[in-house]
C-alpha positions as CSV (number, residue, x, y, z in Angstrom):
1,M,-29.6,-49.0,-82.4
2,S,-28.5,-45.6,-81.4
3,V,-28.1,-44.6,-77.7
4,F,-30.8,-41.9,-78.2
5,R,-33.2,-44.5,-79.6
6,S,-32.5,-46.9,-76.8
7,I,-33.1,-44.3,-74.1
8,T,-36.4,-43.3,-75.9
9,L,-37.4,-47.0,-76.2
10,I,-36.7,-47.7,-72.5
11,T,-38.5,-44.6,-71.4
12,A,-41.5,-45.6,-73.6
13,I,-41.5,-49.0,-72.1
14,I,-41.3,-47.7,-68.5
15,C,-43.9,-45.0,-69.2
16,G,-46.1,-47.0,-71.5
17,V,-49.2,-46.3,-69.5
18,G,-48.9,-42.6,-70.2
19,L,-48.5,-43.1,-73.9
20,S,-51.8,-45.0,-74.3
21,T,-53.9,-42.8,-72.0
22,S,-56.8,-41.1,-73.7
23,A,-57.0,-37.3,-73.6
24,G,-60.0,-37.3,-71.3
25,V,-58.4,-39.5,-68.7
26,T,-55.2,-37.4,-68.9
27,A,-57.1,-34.2,-68.4
28,Q,-59.0,-35.7,-65.4
29,A,-55.7,-37.0,-63.9
30,A,-54.0,-33.6,-64.4
31,S,-56.8,-31.7,-62.7
32,G,-56.7,-34.1,-59.7
33,A,-52.9,-34.1,-59.5
34,D,-52.8,-30.3,-59.4
35,T,-54.4,-30.2,-56.0
36,A,-53.0,-33.5,-54.7
37,K,-50.2,-33.8,-52.1
38,P,-46.9,-35.5,-52.7
39,L,-46.6,-39.0,-51.2
40,S,-44.3,-39.3,-48.2
41,N,-40.9,-40.9,-48.6
42,S,-42.1,-43.9,-46.5
43,E,-45.1,-44.3,-48.9
44,I,-42.8,-44.3,-51.9
45,Y,-40.6,-46.8,-50.2
46,R,-43.5,-49.1,-49.5
47,I,-44.6,-49.1,-53.1
48,Y,-41.2,-49.8,-54.7
49,S,-39.0,-51.6,-52.1
50,H,-38.4,-55.3,-52.8
51,N,-40.9,-55.2,-55.7
52,S,-40.6,-55.8,-59.5
53,W,-42.4,-53.4,-61.8
54,I,-43.6,-55.5,-64.7
55,W,-43.6,-53.6,-68.0
56,K,-45.1,-54.5,-71.4
57,D,-41.8,-55.9,-72.6
58,G,-39.5,-56.1,-69.5
59,A,-39.3,-55.4,-65.8
60,G,-37.4,-53.4,-63.2
61,Y,-36.6,-54.6,-59.7
62,F,-36.1,-52.3,-56.7
63,A,-34.0,-54.3,-54.2
64,V,-33.7,-53.2,-50.6
65,S,-30.1,-54.3,-50.2
66,K,-27.9,-51.3,-51.2
67,R,-31.0,-49.9,-53.1
68,Q,-29.9,-51.8,-56.2
69,F,-32.0,-51.4,-59.3
70,K,-31.9,-54.0,-62.1
71,A,-34.0,-54.1,-65.3
72,W,-34.4,-55.7,-68.7
73,S,-36.4,-54.7,-71.7
74,G,-36.9,-55.9,-75.3
75,K,-35.9,-59.0,-77.2
76,G,-33.4,-59.7,-79.9
77,R,-31.8,-56.6,-81.4
78,N,-33.9,-54.4,-79.2
79,A,-32.8,-56.0,-76.0
80,S,-31.3,-54.0,-73.2
81,V,-30.4,-54.5,-69.5
82,G,-29.9,-51.9,-66.8
83,Q,-28.1,-52.0,-63.5
84,G,-27.7,-49.3,-60.9
85,I,-29.5,-47.8,-57.9
86,W,-32.8,-46.4,-56.9
87,F,-33.4,-43.5,-54.5
88,I,-36.1,-41.2,-53.2
89,T,-35.4,-37.5,-53.5
90,D,-38.1,-34.9,-52.8
91,P,-41.3,-36.1,-51.1
92,G,-43.1,-38.1,-53.7
93,K,-40.2,-38.5,-56.1
94,L,-38.5,-41.8,-56.9
95,C,-35.5,-42.0,-59.3
96,F,-33.3,-44.8,-60.6
97,R,-29.9,-44.3,-62.1
98,A,-28.6,-47.1,-64.2
99,T,-26.1,-48.0,-66.8
100,W,-28.0,-49.6,-69.7
101,Y,-26.4,-52.1,-71.9
102,E,-27.4,-53.2,-75.3
103,K,-25.4,-55.2,-77.8
104,G,-21.9,-53.7,-78.0
105,T,-22.6,-50.5,-76.1
106,S,-23.6,-49.0,-72.8
107,F,-24.9,-45.6,-71.6
108,P,-26.0,-44.0,-68.3
109,A,-29.5,-42.8,-67.7
110,T,-31.5,-41.4,-64.7
111,T,-35.2,-41.7,-64.7
112,C,-37.5,-40.1,-62.1
113,F,-41.2,-40.3,-61.3
114,S,-43.3,-38.0,-59.1
115,H,-46.3,-39.3,-57.1
116,R,-49.2,-37.4,-55.6
117,E,-52.3,-38.5,-53.7
118,K,-55.7,-37.1,-53.2
119,N,-58.7,-39.0,-51.7
120,G,-56.9,-42.3,-52.1
121,V,-56.1,-41.8,-55.8
122,I,-52.4,-41.8,-56.6
123,Y,-51.1,-39.9,-59.6
124,Q,-47.8,-40.4,-61.3
125,R,-45.7,-38.7,-63.9
126,K,-42.3,-39.0,-65.4
127,E,-40.1,-36.1,-64.6
128,P,-39.4,-33.5,-65.6
129,D,-42.3,-32.9,-68.0
130,G,-44.4,-36.0,-68.4
131,D,-48.2,-35.9,-68.1
132,W,-49.9,-36.9,-64.9
133,Y,-51.9,-40.1,-65.0
134,I,-53.7,-42.2,-62.5
135,F,-51.3,-44.7,-61.1
136,K,-53.9,-46.1,-58.6
137,H,-57.6,-45.5,-58.4
138,A,-59.3,-45.7,-55.0
139,P,-59.8,-48.6,-54.7
140,A,-57.3,-50.0,-57.2
141,R,-58.7,-51.1,-60.6
142,K,-57.6,-53.8,-63.0
143,G,-55.1,-52.1,-65.3
144,D,-53.9,-49.5,-62.8
145,E,-50.1,-49.2,-63.1
146,I,-49.7,-50.2,-59.4
147,T,-51.2,-53.6,-60.2
148,K,-48.1,-54.3,-62.3
149,F,-45.9,-54.5,-59.2
150,R,-45.0,-57.9,-57.9
151,R,-43.3,-58.7,-54.6
152,G,-39.9,-60.2,-55.2
153,D,-37.2,-60.3,-57.9
154,Y,-38.7,-61.0,-61.4
155,V,-35.7,-59.5,-63.1
156,S,-32.4,-61.1,-62.2
157,R,-32.8,-64.5,-63.9
158,Q,-33.7,-62.9,-67.2
159,L,-31.0,-60.2,-66.8
160,E,-28.4,-63.0,-66.3
161,R,-29.5,-64.7,-69.5
162,M,-29.4,-61.5,-71.5
163,M,-26.1,-60.0,-70.2
164,P,-23.7,-62.2,-72.2
165,A,-25.3,-61.1,-75.5
166,M,-24.8,-57.4,-74.5
167,A,-21.0,-57.8,-74.5
168,S,-20.8,-59.2,-78.0
169,N,-20.4,-57.1,-81.1
């Protein structure tokens, strides 16, 4: 698998909610996000710190200690693991910089998400040019992206199992 394909696959896994959103919901989210205000740094920290974000085929963990970021995605030939850091930049913006490993190769990647809130609805988009989508309704609904966050580390055990295979050719 090429490095470009891996980055595209990992981005699709992380942003899967945006790929399956209908045009009507995307338009609704975009119009709400346009007038929403960025989340504060402390609000971003509360969402991500010490939580695992469970993806369709993997997960990412945002540790408090040293702001470590760990993730895994895929299975078999499409498996990859990432290790790095997460950080908050501008108000409402979270990024993680990681080295991603797949069988026999590695590559660095930085991924960022912006977050805005209006009337209790939180919007999210992948930077720099992703579409806004509803990350959390007010109140949260089943299927909202925020419901895919779990307190604690749901990544390290799987990452440790997968890492030896990443080094082999």
